[in-house]
C-alpha positions in Angstrom: 114.7 79.8 120.5 112.6 81.3 117.8 114.0 81.4 114.2 113.0 84.0 111.6 112.8 83.5 107.8 111.9 86.2 105.3 109.0 84.8 103.2 108.5 87.7 100.8 109.6 91.2 100.2 107.7 94.1 98.7 109.0 97.5 97.5 106.6 100.4 97.8 107.2 103.8 96.1 105.0 106.7 97.2 104.7 109.7 94.8 103.3 113.1 95.6 100.4 113.8 93.2 99.2 117.2 94.6 97.1 118.9 97.2 93.3 118.7 97.7 92.1 122.1 98.9 88.7 120.7 99.8 90.0 118.3 102.3 93.1 120.2 103.1 95.3 117.1 102.6 98.1 116.0 100.3 97.4 113.4 97.7 99.7 110.5 97.2 99.9 107.6 94.7 101.6 104.4 95.7 103.2 101.8 93.4 104.1 98.4 94.8 106.5 95.8 93.4 106.3 92.2 94.6 108.8 89.3 94.4 111.8 91.5 95.5 114.9 89.5 96.4 114.8 89.1 100.1 118.6 89.5 100.3 118.6 92.9 98.5 120.2 95.6 100.6 118.4 98.8 101.5 121.0 100.8 99.5 120.3 98.7 96.4 116.6 99.2 96.8 117.0 102.9 97.2 119.2 103.1 94.1 116.7 101.2 92.1 113.8 103.3 93.4 115.5 106.5 92.6 116.3 105.3 89.1 112.6 104.2 88.6 111.4 107.6 89.9 113.2 109.3 87.0 110.8 107.5 84.7 107.7 108.8 86.5 106.0 112.2 86.0 105.3 112.6 89.7 108.0 113.3 92.3 109.1 110.5 94.6 108.1 111.1 98.2 108.9 107.9 100.1 110.4 104.5 99.6 109.3 101.6 101.8 110.4 98.0 102.2 107.9 95.5 103.5 109.2 92.1 104.6 106.9 89.2 105.6 108.7 87.1 108.1 107.8 83.6 109.3 108.7 82.7 112.8 109.5 79.1 113.6 
């Protein structure tokens, strides 16, 4: 039976920067944070993300968690 082990976790915050009328698309800025504790809960990551968003000038659009998992 295969075993999984979380190798690393990354937190990604996406901020809405504006709208590009020429291309008719929204513009987003992404900030990534590495070395996140693999055992951090989604609720804890969301709370931290919302707190960090208050320090930014752009509105927070999305919060993502990216886990790299090794399969043995």
